[in-house]
C-alpha positions in Angstrom: -218.8 -66.0 130.6 -217.1 -63.1 132.2 -213.3 -63.2 132.6 -212.1 -63.4 136.1 -209.4 -60.9 137.0 -207.4 -60.2 140.1 -206.6 -57.3 142.4 -203.4 -58.2 144.2 -200.9 -56.7 146.5 -197.1 -56.9 146.8 -195.6 -57.2 150.2 -192.0 -57.0 151.5 -190.9 -60.5 152.4 -188.7 -59.2 155.3 -191.5 -57.7 157.4 -194.8 -58.2 155.5 -195.2 -54.5 154.8 -197.7 -54.0 151.9 -196.0 -51.8 149.2 -198.1 -52.0 146.1 -201.7 -52.8 145.1 -202.4 -53.6 141.4 -204.6 -55.4 139.0 -204.0 -58.1 136.4 -205.9 -60.2 133.9 -203.0 -62.8 134.0 -201.9 -65.2 136.6 -200.2 -63.9 139.7 -196.9 -65.4 138.8 -197.0 -63.9 135.3 -197.7 -60.4 136.8 -195.0 -60.8 139.4 -192.5 -61.7 136.7 -193.6 -58.5 134.9 -192.9 -56.4 137.9 -189.5 -57.9 138.3 -188.6 -57.4 134.6 -190.2 -53.9 134.3 -191.0 -52.1 137.6 -193.9 -49.6 137.2 -192.1 -46.5 138.7 -188.8 -45.4 140.2 -189.7 -46.3 143.8 -190.8 -49.8 142.7 -187.6 -50.2 140.8 -185.5 -49.2 143.8 -187.5 -51.4 146.2 -187.2 -54.5 143.9 -183.5 -53.9 143.4 -182.9 -53.7 147.2 -184.7 -57.0 147.7 -182.8 -58.5 144.8 -179.5 -57.7 146.4 -180.6 -59.8 149.4 -181.8 -62.6 147.2 -185.5 -61.8 147.8 -188.5 -60.9 145.7 -191.9 -59.3 146.7 -194.6 -61.6 147.9 -197.8 -61.5 145.8 -201.3 -62.3 147.1 -204.8 -61.9 145.8 -206.9 -59.2 147.4 -210.1 -59.7 145.3 -211.3 -61.6 142.3 -213.7 -59.6 140.1 -215.0 -59.4 136.5 -213.0 -57.4 134.1 -215.6 -54.6 133.9 -215.2 -54.0 137.6 -211.4 -54.3 137.7 -210.4 -50.6 137.6 -213.0 -49.5 140.2 -212.0 -52.4 142.5 -208.3 -51.7 142.2 -208.9 -48.0 143.1 -211.1 -48.9 146.0 -208.4 -51.2 147.5 -205.6 -48.7 146.9 -207.6 -46.1 148.8 -208.5 -48.6 151.6 -204.8 -49.6 152.0 -203.8 -45.9 152.2 -206.5 -45.2 154.7 -205.2 -48.1 156.9 -201.8 -46.5 156.9 -200.0 -48.7 154.3 -197.1 -46.8 152.7 -197.7 -47.8 149.1 -195.3 -47.3 146.2 -198.2 -46.9 143.8 -197.9 -43.7 141.7 -198.3 -40.9 142.7 -198.3 -41.9 146.4 -194.7 -43.2 146.4 -193.3 -39.7 146.5 -194.4 -39.5 150.1 -192.6 -42.7 151.1 -189.2 -42.4 149.4 -187.5 -42.3 152.8 -188.5 -45.9 153.3 -186.0 -46.8 150.6 -183.1 -45.3 152.5 -180.8 -48.1 153.7 -177.3 -48.3 155.2 -175.3 -49.9 152.4 -173.1 -52.9 153.1 -171.6 -52.9 149.6 -169.2 -55.8 149.8 -171.7 -58.1 151.5 -174.4 -57.1 149.0 -172.0 -57.7 146.2 -170.9 -61.1 147.3 -174.5 -62.1 148.1 -175.6 -60.9 144.7 -172.9 -62.9 142.9 -174.0 -66.1 144.8 -177.6 -65.5 144.1 -177.2 -64.8 140.4 -174.9 -67.9 139.9 -176.8 -70.4 142.1 -180.4 -69.5 142.0 -181.1 -70.8 138.5 -179.6 -74.1 139.5 -181.6 -74.3 142.7 -184.9 -73.5 140.9 -184.2 -76.1 138.2 -183.3 -78.7 140.7 -186.3 -78.1 143.0 -188.6 -78.1 140.0 -187.3 -81.5 139.0 -185.7 -80.3 135.7 -182.2 -81.1 136.9 -180.8 -84.1 138.6 -178.8 -83.8 141.8 -175.7 -85.0 140.0 -176.1 -82.3 137.4 -176.8 -79.7 140.0 -173.8 -80.7 142.1 -171.5 -80.6 139.0 -172.7 -77.1 138.1 -172.3 -75.9 141.6 -168.8 -77.2 141.7 -167.8 -75.5 138.4 -169.6 -72.2 139.4 -167.7 -72.2 142.7 -164.4 -72.3 141.0 -165.4 -69.5 138.6 -166.6 -67.5 141.6 -163.3 -68.0 143.3 -161.6 -66.6 140.1 -163.9 -63.7 139.8 -164.1 -62.4 143.4 -160.4 -61.2 143.6 -161.0 -59.2 140.5 -163.9 -57.5 142.2 -161.5 -55.8 144.6 -160.2 -52.4 143.3 -156.7 -53.1 144.7 -156.4 -56.3 142.7 -157.4 -54.5 139.5 -154.9 -51.7 140.3 -152.1 -54.2 140.7 -153.1 -55.9 137.5 -153.0 -52.6 135.6 -149.8 -51.6 137.3 -148.2 -54.9 136.3 -149.3 -54.6 132.7 -148.0 -51.0 132.6 -144.6 -52.1 134.1 -144.2 -54.9 131.6 -144.9 -52.5 128.8 -142.4 -50.0 130.0 -139.8 -52.7 130.5 -140.5 -54.1 127.0 -139.9 -50.7 125.3 -136.6 -50.0 127.0 -137.2 -49.1 130.6 -134.9 -52.0 131.5 -131.9 -50.0 130.3 -132.8 -47.2 132.8 -133.0 -49.8 135.6 -129.6 -51.2 134.7 -128.0 -47.8 134.5 -129.6 -46.1 137.5 -130.9 -48.7 139.9 -128.5 -51.6 139.6 -125.3 -49.6 140.4 -126.9 -49.0 143.9 -128.8 -52.2 144.4 -127.5 -55.5 143.1 -129.7 -57.9 141.1 -129.4 -60.4 143.9 -130.8 -57.9 146.4 -133.7 -57.0 144.0 -134.5 -60.7 143.7 -134.6 -61.1 147.5 -136.9 -58.0 147.8 -139.1 -59.4 145.1 -139.6 -62.8 146.7 -139.8 -61.6 150.3 -142.2 -58.7 149.8 -144.1 -59.4 146.6 -144.0 -62.9 145.0 -144.1 -65.1 148.1 -146.9 -63.1 149.9 -149.0 -62.9 146.8 -148.6 -66.6 146.1 -149.6 -67.4 149.7 -152.7 -65.2 149.4 -153.6 -66.8 146.0 -153.2 -70.3 147.4 -155.3 -69.6 150.6 -158.0 -67.9 148.5 -158.0 -70.8 146.0 -158.3 -73.4 148.7 -160.9 -71.7 150.9 -163.2 -69.8 148.6 -164.5 -72.6 146.3 -165.8 -74.7 149.3 -167.3 -71.6 150.9 -169.0 -70.7 147.6 -170.4 -74.2 147.3 -171.8 -74.0 150.8 -173.5 -70.7 149.9 -175.5 -72.7 147.3 -177.5 -74.2 150.2 -178.4 -70.8 151.6 -179.6 -69.7 148.1 -181.5 -73.0 147.8 -183.2 -72.5 151.1 -184.1 -68.9 150.1 -185.8 -70.3 146.9 -187.7 -72.8 149.0 -189.1 -70.1 151.3 -190.4 -68.2 148.3 -192.2 -71.2 146.8 
């Protein structure tokens, strides 16, 4: 009995644009996982990466079911047919003509946050929707992940990392004797009491307020983001 194989196409889930026509002897889901893990060319890699930053993956559909002996010819025929109809495919070597389609206006911080939420919450959503995880376990994991996200997000800001490095460098300089320089040069002009007031008024208290506001607001917002990720998973199933 002849083995049934598939000619398939990958479409952009945002607008339905067909971007790739291929063949497989496996199931469609196995082939899609293969594309996600190892894109076939640079254009496919860039396209899949752009979708991933928005929490999306290509949509895969069957174009034809054929015997293995006819697979190559049928794939070639469908590629040529899609090109003739005006589809801007990312198949090699045609993707060179369509690289401009990958040009996007970056919204780096939004993409970054969205990517963090997707990477942390999507495995939980998939497991819960598949029945492999109870809602209690999912809720507990979401709660823990939300706190971890709240701790991680400040560190993703360059200014926060700079302050952390500057603080560590200041502590090191103070520890190796810089405090003597401060006492001999700075304190004769500014008293320790005035320095303490400046520290609390312009550094310690504002930073503490920011940390408290961030710690109170971000975990609930991150937890709410789980439902957006979950809905995204549902739409792909």
